[in-house]
PDB file of N, CA, C and O in Angstrom:
ATOM      1  N   UNK A   1       3.939 -48.971  24.358  1.00  0.00           N
ATOM      2  CA  UNK A   1       2.996 -50.203  24.294  1.00  0.00           C
ATOM      3  C   UNK A   1       3.123 -50.912  25.639  1.00  0.00           C
ATOM      4  O   UNK A   1       2.144 -51.448  26.158  1.00  0.00           O
ATOM      5  N   UNK A   2       4.332 -50.912  26.201  1.00  0.00           N
ATOM      6  CA  UNK A   2       4.423 -51.658  27.458  1.00  0.00           C
ATOM      7  C   UNK A   2       3.622 -50.915  28.484  1.00  0.00           C
ATOM      8  O   UNK A   2       2.865 -51.531  29.235  1.00  0.00           O
ATOM      9  N   UNK A   3       3.759 -49.631  28.544  1.00  0.00           N
ATOM     10  CA  UNK A   3       2.979 -48.842  29.604  1.00  0.00           C
ATOM     11  C   UNK A   3       1.506 -49.068  29.378  1.00  0.00           C
ATOM     12  O   UNK A   3       0.811 -49.164  30.390  1.00  0.00           O
ATOM     13  N   UNK A   4       0.928 -49.166  28.200  1.00  0.00           N
ATOM     14  CA  UNK A   4      -0.464 -49.476  27.922  1.00  0.00           C
ATOM     15  C   UNK A   4      -0.818 -50.927  28.476  1.00  0.00           C
ATOM     16  O   UNK A   4      -1.869 -51.115  29.088  1.00  0.00           O
ATOM     17  N   UNK A   5       0.049 -51.888  28.250  1.00  0.00           N
ATOM     18  CA  UNK A   5      -0.237 -53.147  28.657  1.00  0.00           C
ATOM     19  C   UNK A   5      -0.241 -53.359  30.253  1.00  0.00           C
ATOM     20  O   UNK A   5      -0.951 -54.152  30.872  1.00  0.00           O
ATOM     21  N   UNK A   6       0.698 -52.482  30.767  1.00  0.00           N
ATOM     22  CA  UNK A   6       0.775 -52.571  32.305  1.00  0.00           C
ATOM     23  C   UNK A   6      -0.427 -51.792  32.935  1.00  0.00           C
ATOM     24  O   UNK A   6      -0.916 -52.135  34.011  1.00  0.00           O
ATOM     25  N   UNK A   7      -0.856 -50.775  32.241  1.00  0.00           N
ATOM     26  CA  UNK A   7      -2.123 -50.126  32.662  1.00  0.00           C
ATOM     27  C   UNK A   7      -3.324 -51.112  32.521  1.00  0.00           C
ATOM     28  O   UNK A   7      -4.144 -51.250  33.429  1.00  0.00           O
ATOM     29  N   UNK A   8      -3.387 -51.753  31.407  1.00  0.00           N
ATOM     30  CA  UNK A   8      -4.503 -52.738  31.231  1.00  0.00           C
ATOM     31  C   UNK A   8      -4.437 -53.925  32.235  1.00  0.00           C
ATOM     32  O   UNK A   8      -5.463 -54.503  32.595  1.00  0.00           O
ATOM     33  N   UNK A   9      -3.261 -54.253  32.653  1.00  0.00           N
ATOM     34  CA  UNK A   9      -3.099 -55.289  33.722  1.00  0.00           C
ATOM     35  C   UNK A   9      -3.661 -54.752  35.037  1.00  0.00           C
ATOM     36  O   UNK A   9      -4.366 -55.413  35.799  1.00  0.00           O
ATOM     37  N   UNK A  10      -3.280 -53.491  35.227  1.00  0.00           N
ATOM     38  CA  UNK A  10      -3.732 -52.984  36.599  1.00  0.00           C
ATOM     39  C   UNK A  10      -5.261 -52.827  36.673  1.00  0.00           C
ATOM     40  O   UNK A  10      -5.837 -52.907  37.758  1.00  0.00           O
ATOM     41  N   UNK A  11      -5.928 -52.601  35.505  1.00  0.00           N
ATOM     42  CA  UNK A  11      -7.372 -52.474  35.515  1.00  0.00           C
ATOM     43  C   UNK A  11      -8.110 -53.767  35.505  1.00  0.00           C
ATOM     44  O   UNK A  11      -9.091 -53.966  36.221  1.00  0.00           O
ATOM     45  N   UNK A  12      -7.588 -54.694  34.629  1.00  0.00           N
ATOM     46  CA  UNK A  12      -8.213 -55.962  34.382  1.00  0.00           C
ATOM     47  C   UNK A  12      -8.106 -56.969  35.628  1.00  0.00           C
ATOM     48  O   UNK A  12      -8.938 -57.844  35.866  1.00  0.00           O
ATOM     49  N   UNK A  13      -7.068 -56.735  36.311  1.00  0.00           N
ATOM     50  CA  UNK A  13      -6.710 -57.620  37.425  1.00  0.00           C
ATOM     51  C   UNK A  13      -7.717 -57.405  38.513  1.00  0.00           C
ATOM     52  O   UNK A  13      -7.847 -58.290  39.359  1.00  0.00           O
ATOM     53  N   UNK A  14      -8.489 -56.246  38.578  1.00  0.00           N
ATOM     54  CA  UNK A  14      -9.548 -56.052  39.456  1.00  0.00           C
ATOM     55  C   UNK A  14     -10.808 -56.787  39.212  1.00  0.00           C
ATOM     56  O   UNK A  14     -11.640 -56.892  40.114  1.00  0.00           O
ATOM     57  N   UNK A  15     -11.009 -57.339  37.956  1.00  0.00           N
ATOM     58  CA  UNK A  15     -12.260 -57.947  37.646  1.00  0.00           C
ATOM     59  C   UNK A  15     -12.209 -59.321  38.008  1.00  0.00           C
ATOM     60  O   UNK A  15     -11.175 -59.966  37.839  1.00  0.00           O
ATOM     61  N   UNK A  16     -13.357 -59.882  38.547  1.00  0.00           N
ATOM     62  CA  UNK A  16     -13.387 -61.226  38.917  1.00  0.00           C
ATOM     63  C   UNK A  16     -13.393 -62.161  37.609  1.00  0.00           C
ATOM     64  O   UNK A  16     -14.107 -61.890  36.644  1.00  0.00           O
ATOM     65  N   UNK A  17     -12.635 -63.161  37.643  1.00  0.00           N
ATOM     66  CA  UNK A  17     -12.507 -64.103  36.474  1.00  0.00           C
ATOM     67  C   UNK A  17     -11.497 -63.689  35.420  1.00  0.00           C
ATOM     68  O   UNK A  17     -11.318 -64.422  34.447  1.00  0.00           O
ATOM     69  N   UNK A  18     -10.833 -62.562  35.562  1.00  0.00           N
ATOM     70  CA  UNK A  18      -9.803 -62.194  34.642  1.00  0.00           C
ATOM     71  C   UNK A  18      -8.550 -63.068  34.639  1.00  0.00           C
ATOM     72  O   UNK A  18      -7.829 -63.157  33.645  1.00  0.00           O
ATOM     73  N   UNK A  19      -8.310 -63.726  35.814  1.00  0.00           N
ATOM     74  CA  UNK A  19      -7.107 -64.530  36.076  1.00  0.00           C
ATOM     75  C   UNK A  19      -5.834 -63.694  35.729  1.00  0.00           C
ATOM     76  O   UNK A  19      -5.748 -62.524  36.103  1.00  0.00           O
ATOM     77  N   UNK A  20      -4.889 -64.277  35.042  1.00  0.00           N
ATOM     78  CA  UNK A  20      -3.680 -63.650  34.803  1.00  0.00           C
ATOM     79  C   UNK A  20      -3.577 -63.122  33.390  1.00  0.00           C
ATOM     80  O   UNK A  20      -2.489 -63.068  32.816  1.00  0.00           O
ATOM     81  N   UNK A  21      -4.690 -62.740  32.839  1.00  0.00           N
ATOM     82  CA  UNK A  21      -4.760 -62.217  31.452  1.00  0.00           C
ATOM     83  C   UNK A  21      -3.835 -60.966  31.266  1.00  0.00           C
ATOM     84  O   UNK A  21      -3.036 -60.863  30.334  1.00  0.00           O
ATOM     85  N   UNK A  22      -4.025 -60.013  32.258  1.00  0.00           N
ATOM     86  CA  UNK A  22      -3.093 -58.826  32.140  1.00  0.00           C
ATOM     87  C   UNK A  22      -1.700 -59.157  32.160  1.00  0.00           C
ATOM     88  O   UNK A  22      -0.958 -58.571  31.371  1.00  0.00           O
ATOM     89  N   UNK A  23      -1.210 -60.063  32.995  1.00  0.00           N
ATOM     90  CA  UNK A  23       0.149 -60.387  33.147  1.00  0.00           C
ATOM     91  C   UNK A  23       0.692 -61.099  31.832  1.00  0.00           C
ATOM     92  O   UNK A  23       1.833 -60.946  31.397  1.00  0.00           O
ATOM     93  N   UNK A  24      -0.299 -61.904  31.260  1.00  0.00           N
ATOM     94  CA  UNK A  24      -0.005 -62.584  30.003  1.00  0.00           C
ATOM     95  C   UNK A  24       0.243 -61.596  28.947  1.00  0.00           C
ATOM     96  O   UNK A  24       1.194 -61.759  28.183  1.00  0.00           O
ATOM     97  N   UNK A  25      -0.547 -60.574  28.842  1.00  0.00           N
ATOM     98  CA  UNK A  25      -0.425 -59.563  27.837  1.00  0.00           C
ATOM     99  C   UNK A  25       0.904 -58.771  28.017  1.00  0.00           C
ATOM    100  O   UNK A  25       1.587 -58.454  27.043  1.00  0.00           O
ATOM    101  N   UNK A  26       1.236 -58.470  29.271  1.00  0.00           N
ATOM    102  CA  UNK A  26       2.465 -57.705  29.468  1.00  0.00           C
ATOM    103  C   UNK A  26       3.661 -58.603  29.089  1.00  0.00           C
ATOM    104  O   UNK A  26       4.634 -58.078  28.549  1.00  0.00           O
ATOM    105  N   UNK A  27       3.643 -59.886  29.333  1.00  0.00           N
ATOM    106  CA  UNK A  27       4.784 -60.742  28.893  1.00  0.00           C
ATOM    107  C   UNK A  27       4.903 -60.721  27.378  1.00  0.00           C
ATOM    108  O   UNK A  27       6.010 -60.716  26.840  1.00  0.00           O
ATOM    109  N   UNK A  28       3.687 -60.707  26.641  1.00  0.00           N
ATOM    110  CA  UNK A  28       3.744 -60.807  25.296  1.00  0.00           C
ATOM    111  C   UNK A  28       4.480 -59.523  24.676  1.00  0.00           C
ATOM    112  O   UNK A  28       5.319 -59.601  23.779  1.00  0.00           O
ATOM    113  N   UNK A  29       4.060 -58.356  25.262  1.00  0.00           N
ATOM    114  CA  UNK A  29       4.603 -57.077  24.857  1.00  0.00           C
ATOM    115  C   UNK A  29       6.166 -56.976  25.207  1.00  0.00           C
ATOM    116  O   UNK A  29       6.947 -56.402  24.448  1.00  0.00           O
ATOM    117  N   UNK A  30       6.550 -57.553  26.365  1.00  0.00           N
ATOM    118  CA  UNK A  30       7.997 -57.567  26.711  1.00  0.00           C
ATOM    119  C   UNK A  30       8.737 -58.470  25.706  1.00  0.00           C
ATOM    120  O   UNK A  30       9.868 -58.126  25.362  1.00  0.00           O
ATOM    121  N   UNK A  31       8.207 -59.572  25.216  1.00  0.00           N
ATOM    122  CA  UNK A  31       8.839 -60.452  24.312  1.00  0.00           C
ATOM    123  C   UNK A  31       8.808 -60.045  22.895  1.00  0.00           C
ATOM    124  O   UNK A  31       9.471 -60.653  22.056  1.00  0.00           O
ATOM    125  N   UNK A  32       8.047 -59.017  22.594  1.00  0.00           N
ATOM    126  CA  UNK A  32       7.886 -58.522  21.195  1.00  0.00           C
ATOM    127  C   UNK A  32       9.188 -57.960  20.664  1.00  0.00           C
ATOM    128  O   UNK A  32       9.840 -57.189  21.368  1.00  0.00           O
ATOM    129  N   UNK A  33       9.572 -58.289  19.531  1.00  0.00           N
ATOM    130  CA  UNK A  33      10.791 -57.712  18.981  1.00  0.00           C
ATOM    131  C   UNK A  33      10.407 -56.616  18.050  1.00  0.00           C
ATOM    132  O   UNK A  33       9.574 -56.807  17.165  1.00  0.00           O
ATOM    133  N   UNK A  34      11.003 -55.463  18.234  1.00  0.00           N
ATOM    134  CA  UNK A  34      10.675 -54.290  17.395  1.00  0.00           C
ATOM    135  C   UNK A  34      11.685 -54.175  16.347  1.00  0.00           C
ATOM    136  O   UNK A  34      12.879 -54.038  16.615  1.00  0.00           O
ATOM    137  N   UNK A  35      11.191 -54.231  15.065  1.00  0.00           N
ATOM    138  CA  UNK A  35      11.951 -54.189  13.916  1.00  0.00           C
ATOM    139  C   UNK A  35      11.800 -52.877  13.177  1.00  0.00           C
ATOM    140  O   UNK A  35      10.632 -52.514  13.037  1.00  0.00           O
ATOM    141  N   UNK A  36      12.715 -52.110  12.687  1.00  0.00           N
ATOM    142  CA  UNK A  36      12.576 -50.885  12.020  1.00  0.00           C
ATOM    143  C   UNK A  36      12.074 -51.263  10.576  1.00  0.00           C
ATOM    144  O   UNK A  36      12.581 -52.203   9.965  1.00  0.00           O
ATOM    145  N   UNK A  37      11.086 -50.515  10.067  1.00  0.00           N
ATOM    146  CA  UNK A  37      10.493 -50.646   8.812  1.00  0.00           C
ATOM    147  C   UNK A  37      11.274 -49.778   7.752  1.00  0.00           C
ATOM    148  O   UNK A  37      11.386 -48.558   7.878  1.00  0.00           O
ATOM    149  N   UNK A  38      11.819 -50.508   6.670  1.00  0.00           N
ATOM    150  CA  UNK A  38      12.634 -49.809   5.770  1.00  0.00           C
ATOM    151  C   UNK A  38      11.909 -48.644   5.033  1.00  0.00           C
ATOM    152  O   UNK A  38      12.569 -47.747   4.508  1.00  0.00           O
ATOM    153  N   UNK A  39      10.509 -48.661   4.994  1.00  0.00           N
ATOM    154  CA  UNK A  39       9.828 -47.665   4.320  1.00  0.00           C
ATOM    155  C   UNK A  39       9.787 -46.307   5.170  1.00  0.00           C
ATOM    156  O   UNK A  39       9.506 -45.227   4.651  1.00  0.00           O
ATOM    157  N   UNK A  40      10.076 -46.457   6.450  1.00  0.00           N
ATOM    158  CA  UNK A  40       9.973 -45.251   7.319  1.00  0.00           C
ATOM    159  C   UNK A  40      11.387 -44.509   7.318  1.00  0.00           C
ATOM    160  O   UNK A  40      11.506 -43.503   8.017  1.00  0.00           O
ATOM    161  N   UNK A  41      12.367 -44.928   6.626  1.00  0.00           N
ATOM    162  CA  UNK A  41      13.605 -44.293   6.612  1.00  0.00           C
ATOM    163  C   UNK A  41      13.591 -43.083   5.728  1.00  0.00           C
ATOM    164  O   UNK A  41      14.430 -42.193   5.862  1.00  0.00           O
ATOM    165  N   UNK A  42      12.602 -43.045   4.788  1.00  0.00           N
ATOM    166  CA  UNK A  42      12.473 -41.966   3.922  1.00  0.00           C
ATOM    167  C   UNK A  42      11.503 -40.917   4.506  1.00  0.00           C
ATOM    168  O   UNK A  42      10.445 -41.294   5.011  1.00  0.00           O
ATOM    169  N   UNK A  43      11.830 -39.621   4.453  1.00  0.00           N
ATOM    170  CA  UNK A  43      10.850 -38.653   4.984  1.00  0.00           C
ATOM    171  C   UNK A  43       9.496 -38.631   4.226  1.00  0.00           C
ATOM    172  O   UNK A  43       9.454 -38.698   2.998  1.00  0.00           O
ATOM    173  N   UNK A  44       8.438 -38.537   4.974  1.00  0.00           N
ATOM    174  CA  UNK A  44       7.114 -38.486   4.352  1.00  0.00           C
ATOM    175  C   UNK A  44       6.884 -37.039   3.894  1.00  0.00           C
ATOM    176  O   UNK A  44       7.426 -36.091   4.463  1.00  0.00           O
ATOM    177  N   UNK A  45       6.064 -36.906   2.850  1.00  0.00           N
ATOM    178  CA  UNK A  45       5.501 -35.648   2.370  1.00  0.00           C
ATOM    179  C   UNK A  45       4.428 -35.210   3.381  1.00  0.00           C
ATOM    180  O   UNK A  45       3.747 -36.053   3.964  1.00  0.00           O
ATOM    181  N   UNK A  46       4.283 -33.925   3.582  1.00  0.00           N
ATOM    182  CA  UNK A  46       3.313 -33.433   4.363  1.00  0.00           C
ATOM    183  C   UNK A  46       1.865 -33.705   3.723  1.00  0.00           C
ATOM    184  O   UNK A  46       1.871 -33.925   2.512  1.00  0.00           O
ATOM    185  N   UNK A  47       0.772 -33.716   4.303  1.00  0.00           N
ATOM    186  CA  UNK A  47      -0.468 -34.010   3.703  1.00  0.00           C
ATOM    187  C   UNK A  47      -0.793 -32.930   2.594  1.00  0.00           C
ATOM    188  O   UNK A  47      -1.380 -33.257   1.563  1.00  0.00           O
ATOM    189  N   UNK A  48      -0.428 -31.752   2.820  1.00  0.00           N
ATOM    190  CA  UNK A  48      -0.638 -30.662   1.866  1.00  0.00           C
ATOM    191  C   UNK A  48       0.109 -31.014   0.530  1.00  0.00           C
ATOM    192  O   UNK A  48      -0.446 -30.919  -0.564  1.00  0.00           O
ATOM    193  N   UNK A  49       1.431 -31.435   0.699  1.00  0.00           N
ATOM    194  CA  UNK A  49       2.194 -31.722  -0.471  1.00  0.00           C
ATOM    195  C   UNK A  49       1.671 -32.958  -1.218  1.00  0.00           C
ATOM    196  O   UNK A  49       1.805 -33.013  -2.441  1.00  0.00           O
ATOM    197  N   UNK A  50       1.042 -34.020  -0.489  1.00  0.00           N
ATOM    198  CA  UNK A  50       0.586 -35.131  -1.066  1.00  0.00           C
ATOM    199  C   UNK A  50      -0.630 -34.922  -1.912  1.00  0.00           C
ATOM    200  O   UNK A  50      -0.824 -35.600  -2.921  1.00  0.00           O
ATOM    201  N   UNK A  51      -1.504 -33.926  -1.481  1.00  0.00           N
ATOM    202  CA  UNK A  51      -2.823 -33.742  -2.196  1.00  0.00           C
ATOM    203  C   UNK A  51      -2.793 -32.562  -3.105  1.00  0.00           C
ATOM    204  O   UNK A  51      -3.697 -32.454  -3.935  1.00  0.00           O
ATOM    205  N   UNK A  52      -1.830 -31.645  -3.036  1.00  0.00           N
ATOM    206  CA  UNK A  52      -1.794 -30.434  -3.946  1.00  0.00           C
ATOM    207  C   UNK A  52      -0.897 -30.644  -5.067  1.00  0.00           C
ATOM    208  O   UNK A  52       0.302 -30.855  -4.886  1.00  0.00           O
ATOM    209  N   UNK A  53      -1.466 -30.590  -6.299  1.00  0.00           N
ATOM    210  CA  UNK A  53      -0.527 -30.837  -7.509  1.00  0.00           C
ATOM    211  C   UNK A  53       0.215 -29.465  -7.663  1.00  0.00           C
ATOM    212  O   UNK A  53      -0.262 -28.422  -7.218  1.00  0.00           O
ATOM    213  N   UNK A  54       1.284 -29.526  -8.252  1.00  0.00           N
ATOM    214  CA  UNK A  54       2.184 -28.367  -8.564  1.00  0.00           C
ATOM    215  C   UNK A  54       1.342 -27.421  -9.502  1.00  0.00           C
ATOM    216  O   UNK A  54       0.698 -27.901 -10.435  1.00  0.00           O
ATOM    217  N   UNK A  55       1.357 -26.166  -9.259  1.00  0.00           N
ATOM    218  CA  UNK A  55       0.571 -25.201 -10.163  1.00  0.00           C
ATOM    219  C   UNK A  55       1.660 -24.471 -10.887  1.00  0.00           C
ATOM    220  O   UNK A  55       2.612 -23.973 -10.287  1.00  0.00           O
ATOM    221  N   UNK A  56       1.502 -24.412 -12.221  1.00  0.00           N
ATOM    222  CA  UNK A  56       2.436 -23.704 -13.167  1.00  0.00           C
ATOM    223  C   UNK A  56       1.599 -22.701 -13.933  1.00  0.00           C
ATOM    224  O   UNK A  56       0.652 -23.060 -14.632  1.00  0.00           O
ATOM    225  N   UNK A  57       1.961 -21.452 -13.789  1.00  0.00           N
ATOM    226  CA  UNK A  57       1.246 -20.326 -14.372  1.00  0.00           C
ATOM    227  C   UNK A  57       1.881 -20.239 -15.725  1.00  0.00           C
ATOM    228  O   UNK A  57       3.098 -20.374 -15.855  1.00  0.00           O
ATOM    229  N   UNK A  58       1.005 -19.996 -16.829  1.00  0.00           N
ATOM    230  CA  UNK A  58       1.506 -19.634 -18.179  1.00  0.00           C
ATOM    231  C   UNK A  58       0.924 -18.398 -18.564  1.00  0.00           C
ATOM    232  O   UNK A  58      -0.221 -18.089 -18.235  1.00  0.00           O
ATOM    233  N   UNK A  59       1.767 -17.587 -19.339  1.00  0.00           N
ATOM    234  CA  UNK A  59       1.261 -16.334 -19.886  1.00  0.00           C
ATOM    235  C   UNK A  59       1.668 -16.307 -21.283  1.00  0.00           C
ATOM    236  O   UNK A  59       2.607 -16.999 -21.676  1.00  0.00           O
ATOM    237  N   UNK A  60       0.985 -15.519 -22.074  1.00  0.00           N
ATOM    238  CA  UNK A  60       1.298 -15.260 -23.397  1.00  0.00           C
ATOM    239  C   UNK A  60       2.162 -14.101 -23.551  1.00  0.00           C
ATOM    240  O   UNK A  60       1.802 -13.072 -22.979  1.00  0.00           O
ATOM    241  N   UNK A  61       3.274 -14.089 -24.245  1.00  0.00           N
ATOM    242  CA  UNK A  61       4.066 -12.946 -24.444  1.00  0.00           C
ATOM    243  C   UNK A  61       3.604 -12.117 -25.662  1.00  0.00           C
ATOM    244  O   UNK A  61       2.592 -12.434 -26.286  1.00  0.00           O
ATOM    245  N   UNK A  62       4.331 -11.092 -25.975  1.00  0.00           N
ATOM    246  CA  UNK A  62       3.858 -10.246 -27.115  1.00  0.00           C
ATOM    247  C   UNK A  62       3.769 -10.977 -28.373  1.00  0.00           C
ATOM    248  O   UNK A  62       2.992 -10.518 -29.211  1.00  0.00           O
ATOM    249  N   UNK A  63       4.444 -12.061 -28.665  1.00  0.00           N
ATOM    250  CA  UNK A  63       4.446 -12.790 -29.904  1.00  0.00           C
ATOM    251  C   UNK A  63       3.311 -13.843 -29.862  1.00  0.00           C
ATOM    252  O   UNK A  63       3.137 -14.565 -30.844  1.00  0.00           O
ATOM    253  N   UNK A  64       2.525 -13.956 -28.747  1.00  0.00           N
ATOM    254  CA  UNK A  64       1.520 -14.974 -28.607  1.00  0.00           C
ATOM    255  C   UNK A  64       2.062 -16.342 -28.130  1.00  0.00           C
ATOM    256  O   UNK A  64       1.282 -17.291 -28.054  1.00  0.00           O
ATOM    257  N   UNK A  65       3.370 -16.481 -27.805  1.00  0.00           N
ATOM    258  CA  UNK A  65       3.874 -17.677 -27.400  1.00  0.00           C
ATOM    259  C   UNK A  65       3.614 -17.901 -25.982  1.00  0.00           C
ATOM    260  O   UNK A  65       3.572 -16.931 -25.226  1.00  0.00           O
ATOM    261  N   UNK A  66       3.422 -19.181 -25.514  1.00  0.00           N
ATOM    262  CA  UNK A  66       3.265 -19.472 -24.167  1.00  0.00           C
ATOM    263  C   UNK A  66       4.628 -19.538 -23.372  1.00  0.00           C
ATOM    264  O   UNK A  66       5.646 -20.014 -23.875  1.00  0.00           O
ATOM    265  N   UNK A  67       4.571 -19.048 -22.153  1.00  0.00           N
ATOM    266  CA  UNK A  67       5.764 -19.057 -21.275  1.00  0.00           C
ATOM    267  C   UNK A  67       5.373 -19.306 -19.906  1.00  0.00           C
ATOM    268  O   UNK A  67       4.259 -18.980 -19.496  1.00  0.00           O
ATOM    269  N   UNK A  68       6.297 -19.908 -19.134  1.00  0.00           N
ATOM    270  CA  UNK A  68       6.069 -20.194 -17.727  1.00  0.00           C
ATOM    271  C   UNK A  68       6.498 -19.034 -16.872  1.00  0.00           C
ATOM    272  O   UNK A  68       7.513 -18.401 -17.159  1.00  0.00           O
ATOM    273  N   UNK A  69       5.725 -18.724 -15.788  1.00  0.00           N
ATOM    274  CA  UNK A  69       6.224 -17.684 -14.831  1.00  0.00           C
ATOM    275  C   UNK A  69       6.578 -18.310 -13.604  1.00  0.00           C
ATOM    276  O   UNK A  69       7.014 -17.637 -12.670  1.00  0.00           O
TER     277      UNK A  69
END
């Protein structure tokens, strides 16, 4: 994020009337406190696992009873 703010500063500072906007944004980023999110500590499921329900095949045995394969 800091690199992006510094790049923004280098570009915006060339515009007339921008003043110290870029430097102000860089200072905001530098003073920002990064906090770990407790929800991110658990591994995420892949997109395939999130959208695909588990498939269980069933077959009838010789007695006509259902069984899982």
